[in-house]
C-alpha positions in Angstrom: 44.8 -14.7 -16.2 43.2 -13.9 -12.9 44.2 -10.6 -11.2 45.8 -10.9 -7.8 44.9 -7.4 -6.9 41.6 -6.2 -5.4 40.7 -2.6 -5.8 38.4 -0.8 -3.4 37.0 -1.7 0.0 35.7 -5.1 0.7 31.9 -5.2 1.1 30.4 -7.1 3.9 27.9 -9.7 2.7 24.9 -10.8 4.7 24.8 -14.3 6.0 22.4 -16.9 4.5 20.2 -16.7 7.6 19.9 -12.9 7.2 19.0 -13.3 3.5 16.4 -15.9 4.3 14.9 -13.8 7.1 14.6 -10.8 4.8 12.9 -12.9 2.1 10.4 -14.3 4.7 9.7 -10.8 6.0 9.1 -9.5 2.4 6.8 -12.5 1.7 4.9 -11.9 4.9 4.4 -8.2 4.0 3.2 -9.1 0.5 0.7 -11.6 1.9 -0.6 -9.1 4.4 -1.1 -6.5 1.6 -2.9 -9.1 -0.5 -5.2 -10.0 2.4 -6.0 -6.4 3.1 -6.8 -5.8 -0.6 -9.0 -8.9 -0.6 -10.8 -7.8 2.5 -11.4 -4.3 1.0 -12.7 -5.8 -2.2 -15.1 -8.1 -0.2 -16.3 -5.2 1.9 -16.9 -3.1 -1.2 -18.8 -6.0 -2.9 -20.9 -6.5 0.2 -21.7 -2.8 0.2 -22.7 -3.0 -3.4 -24.9 -6.0 -2.8 -26.7 -4.2 0.1 -27.3 -1.2 -2.2 -28.8 -3.4 -4.9 -31.0 -5.3 -2.4 -32.3 -2.0 -0.9 -33.0 -0.6 -4.4 -35.1 -3.6 -5.5 -37.4 -3.6 -2.5 -40.6 -1.5 -2.8 -41.0 1.4 -0.4 
């Protein structure tokens, strides 16, 4: 049997548009973080390649 009484305060729920907006913002933040990690990895790899190239050349 369903209860006809509600206890406590009613919570406001966000609209569908607000939920979608928050999800898009989280996805954007995640993609920016991934791009920054990828750029840092490429920069580090480029630095390692330069160091190897300089070490293999005779003085």
